[in-house]
GUDREN-502250 format. One line per field, with one value per residue: x, y, z of N, C-alpha, C in turn; residue number from 1. Coordinates in Angstrom, 3 decimals. Layout:
REM GUDREN-502250
nu	X | ...
nv	Y | ...
nw	Z | ...
cau	X | ...
cav	Y | ...
caw	Z | ...
cu	X | ...
cv	Y | ...
cw	Z | ...
pos	NUM | ...
REM end
This chain:
REM GUDREN-502250
nu	0.833 | 1.639 | 3.514 | 1.897 | 0.971 | 3.121 | 3.225 | 1.119 | 1.696 | 3.808 | 2.801 | 0.730 | 2.807 | 3.983 | 2.012 | 0.969 | 3.460 | 3.319 | 0.833 | 1.688 | 3.664 | 2.321 | 0.865 | 2.510 | 4.024 | 1.645 | 1.236 | 3.544 | 3.332 | 0.766 | 1.768 | 3.804 | 2.459 | 1.318 | 2.926 | 3.787 | 1.433 | 1.586 | 4.193 | 3.775 | 1.913 | 3.224 | 5.201 | 3.142 | 2.346 | 4.877 | 5.058 | 2.993 | 3.439 | 6.191 | 5.211 | 3.069 | 5.318 | 6.468 | 4.317 | 3.923 | 6.788 | 5.964 | 3.479 | 5.094 | 6.684 | 5.057 | 3.596 | 5.774 | 6.387 | 3.887 | 4.176 | 6.725 | 5.525 | 3.627 | 5.319 | 6.810 | 5.370 | 3.443 | 5.982 | 6.543 | 4.475 | 4.173 | 6.614 | 5.891 | 3.568 | 5.095 | 6.487 | 4.247 | 3.520 | 5.812 | 5.382 | 3.049 | 3.066 | 5.390 | 4.127 | 2.801 | 1.145 | 3.776 | 4.266 | 3.480 | 5.205 | 4.321 | 7.114 | 7.377 | 5.956 | 7.895 | 10.103 | 9.291 | 9.024 | 11.584 | 13.146 | 12.034 | 12.605 | 15.036 | 16.786 | 19.333 | 18.739 | 18.413 | 20.730 | 20.064 | 18.585 | 19.029 | 15.340 | 15.190 | 14.045 | 11.026 | 9.778 | 7.223 | 4.075 | 1.277 | 2.329 | 3.708 | 1.252 | -0.292 | 2.034 | 1.457 | -0.975 | -0.938 | 0.769 | -0.558 | -3.198 | -1.393 | -0.837 | -3.165 | -3.970 | -1.808 | -3.014 | -5.465 | -4.709 | -2.748 | -4.667 | -6.498 | -5.119 | -3.932 | -6.794 | -7.177 | -4.792 | -5.896 | -8.268 | -6.644 | -4.838 | -6.956 | -7.953 | -5.488 | -5.361 | -7.550 | -7.238 | -5.000 | -6.573 | -7.619 | -6.139 | -4.510 | -6.905 | -7.202 | -4.227 | -4.906 | -7.002 | -5.551 | -5.794
nv	-1.068 | 1.366 | 1.430 | 1.978 | 4.112 | 5.620 | 5.244 | 6.720 | 9.172 | 9.504 | 9.553 | 11.272 | 13.779 | 14.098 | 14.250 | 17.169 | 18.382 | 17.803 | 19.221 | 22.004 | 21.964 | 21.794 | 24.300 | 26.702 | 26.326 | 27.120 | 29.423 | 30.745 | 30.719 | 32.601 | 34.454 | 34.827 | 34.985 | 37.167 | 39.235 | 39.013 | 40.225 | 42.938 | 43.300 | 43.871 | 45.633 | 47.519 | 47.768 | 48.599 | 50.924 | 52.347 | 52.561 | 53.644 | 55.833 | 56.817 | 57.145 | 59.254 | 61.701 | 61.599 | 62.244 | 64.817 | 66.073 | 66.369 | 68.244 | 69.916 | 70.553 | 72.143 | 73.667 | 75.444 | 75.769 | 76.887 | 79.247 | 80.262 | 80.862 | 82.760 | 84.716 | 85.389 | 86.099 | 88.331 | 89.945 | 90.346 | 91.726 | 94.104 | 95.100 | 95.709 | 97.232 | 99.201 | 100.059 | 101.087 | 103.762 | 104.796 | 105.281 | 106.994 | 109.214 | 110.754 | 111.046 | 113.266 | 116.171 | 118.795 | 121.201 | 124.374 | 124.818 | 127.268 | 129.080 | 129.229 | 126.480 | 124.655 | 124.917 | 123.933 | 121.358 | 120.745 | 120.954 | 118.521 | 116.647 | 116.765 | 118.259 | 120.784 | 124.002 | 126.799 | 129.455 | 132.468 | 135.124 | 138.524 | 140.538 | 142.712 | 145.525 | 147.198 | 149.311 | 151.713 | 152.561 | 150.702 | 149.232 | 146.970 | 146.380 | 145.320 | 142.804 | 141.403 | 140.862 | 139.184 | 137.152 | 135.689 | 135.559 | 133.314 | 131.510 | 130.440 | 129.005 | 127.571 | 125.709 | 124.694 | 123.376 | 121.470 | 120.412 | 118.963 | 117.020 | 115.442 | 114.685 | 112.919 | 111.024 | 110.318 | 108.625 | 106.257 | 105.966 | 104.111 | 102.320 | 100.765 | 100.344 | 98.862 | 96.438 | 95.580 | 94.837 | 92.665 | 91.418 | 90.520 | 89.013 | 86.784 | 85.308 | 84.807 | 83.062 | 81.296 | 80.995
nw	0.502 | 0.945 | -1.177 | -3.357 | -2.675 | -2.531 | -5.392 | -6.068 | -5.140 | -6.868 | -9.669 | -9.090 | -8.819 | -11.276 | -12.955 | -11.897 | -12.264 | -14.890 | -15.659 | -14.892 | -16.648 | -18.553 | -18.335 | -18.724 | -20.428 | -22.232 | -21.724 | -22.204 | -24.927 | -25.642 | -24.361 | -26.331 | -28.510 | -27.709 | -27.896 | -30.587 | -31.331 | -30.507 | -31.583 | -34.233 | -34.444 | -33.824 | -35.801 | -37.385 | -36.799 | -36.752 | -39.604 | -40.453 | -39.157 | -40.418 | -43.178 | -42.875 | -42.529 | -44.663 | -46.214 | -44.820 | -45.448 | -47.972 | -48.086 | -47.131 | -48.914 | -51.485 | -50.610 | -49.726 | -52.914 | -53.804 | -52.448 | -52.899 | -55.920 | -55.529 | -54.521 | -56.422 | -58.434 | -57.167 | -57.013 | -59.303 | -60.150 | -58.633 | -59.432 | -62.434 | -61.675 | -60.812 | -63.106 | -64.808 | -62.785 | -62.975 | -65.658 | -65.545 | -64.042 | -65.381 | -67.258 | -66.521 | -67.348 | -67.053 | -63.604 | -62.075 | -59.010 | -56.218 | -54.503 | -51.855 | -51.529 | -52.670 | -51.191 | -49.105 | -49.607 | -51.082 | -48.468 | -46.818 | -48.551 | -47.612 | -49.572 | -50.423 | -49.240 | -51.632 | -52.722 | -50.827 | -52.839 | -53.549 | -53.922 | -56.570 | -56.336 | -56.845 | -59.389 | -58.483 | -56.298 | -57.761 | -59.405 | -57.513 | -56.041 | -58.494 | -59.536 | -57.291 | -57.190 | -59.672 | -59.270 | -56.946 | -58.674 | -60.420 | -57.944 | -57.920 | -59.691 | -59.916 | -57.943 | -58.757 | -61.152 | -59.312 | -57.644 | -59.409 | -60.687 | -58.387 | -57.764 | -60.103 | -59.009 | -56.718 | -57.601 | -59.074 | -57.004 | -55.130 | -56.628 | -56.986 | -54.452 | -53.935 | -55.563 | -54.357 | -51.772 | -52.959 | -54.084 | -51.725 | -50.265 | -52.035 | -51.760 | -48.674 | -49.142 | -50.330 | -52.437
cau	0.162 | 2.751 | 4.346 | 0.592 | 0.730 | 3.849 | 3.235 | -0.153 | 2.365 | 4.718 | 2.212 | 0.642 | 3.410 | 4.084 | 0.755 | 1.291 | 4.599 | 2.932 | 0.002 | 2.541 | 4.299 | 1.490 | 0.280 | 3.679 | 3.844 | 0.834 | 1.414 | 4.707 | 2.806 | 0.065 | 2.885 | 4.716 | 1.596 | 0.819 | 4.272 | 3.395 | 0.690 | 2.365 | 5.114 | 2.579 | 0.836 | 4.540 | 5.821 | 2.597 | 2.877 | 5.986 | 4.978 | 2.117 | 4.347 | 6.848 | 4.125 | 2.707 | 6.639 | 6.519 | 3.348 | 3.781 | 7.312 | 5.283 | 2.712 | 5.512 | 7.270 | 4.073 | 3.403 | 6.875 | 6.396 | 2.590 | 4.530 | 7.430 | 4.914 | 3.375 | 6.018 | 7.247 | 3.503 | 3.441 | 7.032 | 6.488 | 3.296 | 4.661 | 7.693 | 4.454 | 3.133 | 6.579 | 6.481 | 3.235 | 3.505 | 6.872 | 5.042 | 2.027 | 4.641 | 6.364 | 3.451 | 1.797 | 2.347 | 4.894 | 3.645 | 4.906 | 4.881 | 4.989 | 8.223 | 7.199 | 5.596 | 8.848 | 11.228 | 8.949 | 9.053 | 12.625 | 13.546 | 11.522 | 13.748 | 16.414 | 17.461 | 19.804 | 18.296 | 19.254 | 21.299 | 18.751 | 19.346 | 17.833 | 14.790 | 15.460 | 12.856 | 9.912 | 8.890 | 5.447 | 3.155 | 0.775 | 3.301 | 3.439 | 0.781 | -0.031 | 2.861 | 0.547 | -2.646 | -0.837 | 1.360 | -2.455 | -3.814 | -1.191 | -0.808 | -4.794 | -3.871 | -1.083 | -3.363 | -6.252 | -3.898 | -2.630 | -6.003 | -7.248 | -3.997 | -4.251 | -8.083 | -6.830 | -3.742 | -6.773 | -8.617 | -5.809 | -4.871 | -8.014 | -7.900 | -4.446 | -5.821 | -8.472 | -6.192 | -4.195 | -7.037 | -8.551 | -4.705 | -4.709 | -7.795 | -6.927 | -3.848 | -5.248 | -7.283 | -5.116 | -6.306
cav	-0.127 | 2.430 | 0.853 | 2.347 | 5.521 | 6.500 | 5.558 | 7.638 | 10.208 | 9.842 | 10.026 | 12.812 | 14.650 | 13.707 | 14.552 | 18.275 | 18.946 | 18.123 | 20.307 | 23.418 | 22.539 | 22.820 | 25.744 | 27.390 | 26.382 | 27.832 | 31.037 | 31.044 | 30.641 | 33.541 | 35.992 | 34.522 | 35.297 | 38.809 | 39.939 | 38.787 | 41.053 | 43.815 | 43.773 | 43.643 | 46.540 | 48.708 | 47.902 | 49.533 | 52.327 | 53.355 | 52.590 | 54.369 | 57.395 | 57.477 | 57.793 | 60.776 | 62.514 | 61.768 | 63.552 | 66.493 | 66.644 | 67.026 | 69.261 | 71.136 | 71.095 | 72.198 | 74.756 | 76.221 | 76.019 | 77.570 | 80.459 | 80.981 | 81.303 | 83.549 | 85.718 | 85.490 | 87.007 | 89.537 | 90.592 | 90.575 | 92.162 | 95.297 | 95.400 | 96.459 | 98.615 | 100.893 | 101.040 | 101.739 | 104.559 | 105.798 | 105.791 | 107.956 | 110.242 | 110.263 | 111.807 | 114.248 | 117.702 | 119.645 | 122.329 | 125.142 | 125.068 | 127.979 | 129.044 | 128.553 | 124.876 | 124.553 | 125.026 | 123.053 | 120.157 | 120.825 | 120.753 | 117.840 | 115.686 | 116.881 | 118.914 | 121.726 | 125.138 | 127.564 | 130.622 | 133.522 | 136.717 | 140.256 | 141.106 | 144.176 | 146.821 | 147.224 | 150.641 | 152.223 | 151.276 | 150.103 | 147.678 | 145.698 | 145.409 | 144.186 | 141.930 | 140.864 | 139.985 | 138.066 | 135.787 | 135.175 | 134.294 | 132.186 | 130.489 | 129.871 | 128.567 | 125.793 | 124.787 | 123.992 | 122.280 | 120.168 | 119.509 | 118.346 | 116.051 | 114.804 | 114.177 | 111.950 | 110.285 | 109.499 | 107.820 | 105.725 | 104.913 | 103.370 | 101.273 | 100.239 | 99.385 | 97.564 | 95.629 | 95.094 | 93.838 | 91.520 | 90.113 | 89.578 | 88.163 | 85.695 | 84.952 | 84.487 | 81.927 | 79.886 | 80.246
caw	0.316 | 0.931 | -2.571 | -4.220 | -2.164 | -3.537 | -6.951 | -6.554 | -5.197 | -8.038 | -10.240 | -8.737 | -9.017 | -12.513 | -13.045 | -11.564 | -13.432 | -16.412 | -15.491 | -14.567 | -17.885 | -19.465 | -17.929 | -18.815 | -22.191 | -22.503 | -21.151 | -22.869 | -26.583 | -25.308 | -24.291 | -27.759 | -29.471 | -27.642 | -28.728 | -31.847 | -32.372 | -30.294 | -32.366 | -35.468 | -34.003 | -33.916 | -37.216 | -38.666 | -36.629 | -37.336 | -41.202 | -40.496 | -38.887 | -42.045 | -44.285 | -42.559 | -42.435 | -46.318 | -46.467 | -44.363 | -46.474 | -49.360 | -48.057 | -47.176 | -50.190 | -52.187 | -49.935 | -49.969 | -54.027 | -53.741 | -51.650 | -54.421 | -56.844 | -55.014 | -54.388 | -58.006 | -58.989 | -56.412 | -57.147 | -61.064 | -60.084 | -58.054 | -60.857 | -63.088 | -61.189 | -60.687 | -64.266 | -64.809 | -62.367 | -64.047 | -66.788 | -65.642 | -63.727 | -66.661 | -68.789 | -66.112 | -67.192 | -65.323 | -63.406 | -61.355 | -57.645 | -55.339 | -54.412 | -50.989 | -51.435 | -53.072 | -50.075 | -47.917 | -50.597 | -50.653 | -47.170 | -46.850 | -49.219 | -47.526 | -50.735 | -49.682 | -50.053 | -52.480 | -51.946 | -51.299 | -53.556 | -53.006 | -55.392 | -57.096 | -55.663 | -57.870 | -59.152 | -58.232 | -56.150 | -58.605 | -59.456 | -56.455 | -56.402 | -60.012 | -59.234 | -55.998 | -58.005 | -60.638 | -58.194 | -56.367 | -59.741 | -60.754 | -57.546 | -57.784 | -60.755 | -59.891 | -57.029 | -59.409 | -61.692 | -58.995 | -57.390 | -60.549 | -60.487 | -57.403 | -58.109 | -60.467 | -58.484 | -55.593 | -58.436 | -59.545 | -55.665 | -54.727 | -57.703 | -56.579 | -52.865 | -53.946 | -56.496 | -53.743 | -51.039 | -53.111 | -54.135 | -50.394 | -49.855 | -52.811 | -50.878 | -47.721 | -49.255 | -50.443 | -54.339
cu	0.966 | 3.184 | 3.035 | 0.904 | 1.616 | 4.045 | 2.297 | 0.584 | 3.165 | 4.157 | 1.603 | 1.662 | 3.640 | 3.425 | 1.088 | 2.319 | 3.974 | 1.674 | 0.491 | 2.892 | 3.383 | 0.840 | 1.268 | 3.912 | 2.864 | 0.533 | 2.804 | 3.925 | 1.722 | 0.945 | 3.621 | 3.559 | 0.889 | 2.049 | 4.602 | 2.967 | 1.589 | 3.075 | 4.431 | 2.109 | 2.190 | 4.650 | 4.457 | 1.947 | 3.648 | 5.921 | 3.690 | 3.185 | 5.365 | 6.412 | 4.110 | 3.940 | 6.582 | 5.764 | 3.410 | 5.351 | 6.725 | 4.250 | 3.682 | 6.306 | 6.454 | 3.576 | 4.561 | 6.830 | 5.214 | 3.484 | 5.416 | 6.802 | 4.154 | 3.769 | 6.637 | 6.140 | 3.322 | 4.522 | 6.383 | 5.086 | 3.323 | 6.295 | 6.690 | 4.038 | 4.206 | 6.503 | 5.181 | 3.028 | 4.545 | 6.127 | 4.460 | 2.903 | 4.667 | 5.918 | 2.517 | 2.102 | 3.086 | 3.712 | 4.214 | 4.355 | 5.288 | 6.049 | 8.316 | 7.241 | 6.847 | 9.828 | 10.795 | 9.472 | 10.794 | 13.690 | 13.296 | 12.047 | 14.807 | 17.629 | 18.005 | 19.232 | 18.974 | 19.850 | 20.640 | 19.831 | 18.395 | 17.185 | 15.089 | 14.395 | 12.321 | 9.637 | 7.548 | 5.019 | 2.018 | 1.627 | 3.702 | 2.338 | -0.310 | 0.712 | 1.676 | -0.437 | -1.937 | 0.068 | 0.069 | -2.645 | -2.744 | -0.618 | -1.759 | -4.614 | -3.064 | -2.244 | -4.597 | -5.711 | -3.424 | -3.871 | -6.842 | -5.987 | -4.004 | -5.732 | -7.666 | -5.648 | -4.602 | -7.433 | -7.920 | -5.526 | -5.978 | -7.919 | -7.079 | -4.716 | -7.132 | -7.930 | -5.518 | -4.859 | -7.641 | -7.407 | -4.918 | -5.487 | -7.855 | -5.373 | -4.072 | -6.261 | -6.980 | -5.264 | -4.720
cv	1.347 | 2.372 | 1.693 | 3.454 | 6.099 | 6.306 | 6.452 | 8.846 | 10.362 | 10.224 | 10.981 | 13.976 | 14.913 | 14.743 | 16.056 | 18.631 | 18.771 | 19.432 | 21.803 | 23.685 | 22.554 | 24.236 | 26.553 | 27.599 | 27.391 | 29.263 | 31.460 | 31.526 | 31.919 | 34.405 | 36.119 | 35.724 | 36.631 | 39.676 | 40.578 | 40.061 | 42.180 | 44.236 | 44.491 | 45.262 | 47.915 | 48.673 | 48.683 | 50.456 | 52.872 | 52.972 | 54.242 | 56.290 | 58.006 | 58.167 | 59.581 | 61.613 | 62.575 | 62.177 | 64.550 | 66.963 | 67.342 | 68.034 | 69.980 | 71.415 | 72.072 | 73.394 | 76.123 | 76.772 | 77.420 | 78.990 | 81.386 | 81.318 | 82.686 | 85.466 | 86.237 | 86.368 | 88.369 | 90.316 | 91.244 | 91.855 | 94.282 | 95.746 | 95.875 | 97.738 | 100.079 | 100.781 | 101.454 | 103.581 | 105.355 | 106.752 | 106.814 | 109.028 | 110.921 | 111.858 | 112.792 | 115.129 | 118.576 | 120.773 | 122.993 | 125.128 | 126.387 | 128.183 | 128.511 | 127.338 | 124.448 | 124.316 | 124.517 | 121.612 | 119.965 | 119.867 | 119.088 | 116.323 | 115.633 | 117.437 | 120.373 | 122.931 | 126.159 | 129.055 | 131.794 | 134.880 | 137.421 | 140.205 | 141.969 | 144.849 | 147.568 | 148.890 | 151.255 | 151.042 | 150.683 | 149.124 | 146.994 | 145.233 | 144.546 | 142.973 | 140.866 | 139.670 | 138.715 | 137.489 | 135.498 | 134.469 | 132.983 | 131.132 | 129.484 | 129.275 | 127.361 | 124.778 | 124.007 | 123.023 | 120.894 | 119.530 | 118.856 | 117.194 | 115.307 | 114.321 | 112.695 | 110.434 | 109.496 | 108.452 | 106.565 | 104.485 | 103.832 | 102.028 | 100.761 | 99.530 | 98.668 | 96.755 | 94.997 | 94.079 | 92.937 | 90.928 | 89.090 | 88.829 | 86.764 | 85.029 | 84.198 | 83.168 | 81.286 | 79.693 | 80.684
cw	0.280 | -0.650 | -3.408 | -3.378 | -3.009 | -4.633 | -6.830 | -5.620 | -6.174 | -9.245 | -10.483 | -9.266 | -10.082 | -12.861 | -12.961 | -12.399 | -14.633 | -16.757 | -15.778 | -15.927 | -18.955 | -19.729 | -18.747 | -20.539 | -22.579 | -22.617 | -22.131 | -24.767 | -25.920 | -25.200 | -25.639 | -28.627 | -29.284 | -27.981 | -29.734 | -32.347 | -31.848 | -31.246 | -34.094 | -35.765 | -34.322 | -34.763 | -37.738 | -38.118 | -36.681 | -38.679 | -41.302 | -40.293 | -40.109 | -42.636 | -43.988 | -42.762 | -43.815 | -46.397 | -45.874 | -44.871 | -47.616 | -49.399 | -48.001 | -48.617 | -51.398 | -51.455 | -50.154 | -51.728 | -54.541 | -53.131 | -52.398 | -55.313 | -56.628 | -54.748 | -55.716 | -58.719 | -58.311 | -56.690 | -58.624 | -60.838 | -59.753 | -59.204 | -62.448 | -62.977 | -61.563 | -62.202 | -64.619 | -64.126 | -62.286 | -64.956 | -67.044 | -65.150 | -64.546 | -67.605 | -67.902 | -66.532 | -65.873 | -64.974 | -62.131 | -59.957 | -56.953 | -54.916 | -52.596 | -50.287 | -51.796 | -52.171 | -49.304 | -48.693 | -50.414 | -49.368 | -46.821 | -47.269 | -48.621 | -48.786 | -49.763 | -49.996 | -50.812 | -52.107 | -52.274 | -52.281 | -53.090 | -54.442 | -55.831 | -56.939 | -57.442 | -58.101 | -58.977 | -57.301 | -56.147 | -58.949 | -58.785 | -56.272 | -57.099 | -59.710 | -58.144 | -56.715 | -59.130 | -59.966 | -57.273 | -57.862 | -60.453 | -59.586 | -57.632 | -59.217 | -61.341 | -58.979 | -57.789 | -60.410 | -60.303 | -58.082 | -58.422 | -60.562 | -58.980 | -57.034 | -58.562 | -59.673 | -57.163 | -56.588 | -58.265 | -57.980 | -54.936 | -55.726 | -57.394 | -55.408 | -53.035 | -55.156 | -55.051 | -52.309 | -51.715 | -53.561 | -52.346 | -49.713 | -50.293 | -51.632 | -49.720 | -47.949 | -49.803 | -52.268 | -54.768
pos	1 | 2 | 3 | 4 | 5 | 6 | 7 | 8 | 9 | 10 | 11 | 12 | 13 | 14 | 15 | 16 | 17 | 18 | 19 | 20 | 21 | 22 | 23 | 24 | 25 | 26 | 27 | 28 | 29 | 30 | 31 | 32 | 33 | 34 | 35 | 36 | 37 | 38 | 39 | 40 | 41 | 42 | 43 | 44 | 45 | 46 | 47 | 48 | 49 | 50 | 51 | 52 | 53 | 54 | 55 | 56 | 57 | 58 | 59 | 60 | 61 | 62 | 63 | 64 | 65 | 66 | 67 | 68 | 69 | 70 | 71 | 72 | 73 | 74 | 75 | 76 | 77 | 78 | 79 | 80 | 81 | 82 | 83 | 84 | 85 | 86 | 87 | 88 | 89 | 90 | 91 | 92 | 93 | 94 | 95 | 96 | 97 | 98 | 99 | 100 | 101 | 102 | 103 | 104 | 105 | 106 | 107 | 108 | 109 | 110 | 111 | 112 | 113 | 114 | 115 | 116 | 117 | 118 | 119 | 120 | 121 | 122 | 123 | 124 | 125 | 126 | 127 | 128 | 129 | 130 | 131 | 132 | 133 | 134 | 135 | 136 | 137 | 138 | 139 | 140 | 141 | 142 | 143 | 144 | 145 | 146 | 147 | 148 | 149 | 150 | 151 | 152 | 153 | 154 | 155 | 156 | 157 | 158 | 159 | 160 | 161 | 162 | 163 | 164 | 165 | 166 | 167 | 168 | 169 | 170 | 171 | 172 | 173 | 174 | 175
REM end
């Protein structure tokens, strides 16, 4: 009976060891399967990250090309407008400015002042009054001519501002 008990204990020990071994093998296979799934997900995530990097690089390249093209177009437009303004200004009639305004404009532009020249004395009191009236009439004519030129310039500047605002809106919309 002892022998039978020892055999039973030995068989029970072998059975328990087999059971533990089976559990260990099952657990190891489960861990291996989980690790394989995890590695598979990791590989998929790495591929997706690489693809995202490639996509972002392509988007950045396309954006840089669009920006370069817009800058080229804006630069070309600026050159065209500059040439148009120069041609327009060259075609404007020359107008006289009163000396006082010319001195102010020269001072604002940093042009050195001309040396003062004494005016010769005028003859007769009526001649001085007539000269003043003529000077005032010339000044009024100059102001009228300048007003007409300013009116034309305001229309052109309004048109340029509208064009610029439209262009800026198109650029902001990404067109």
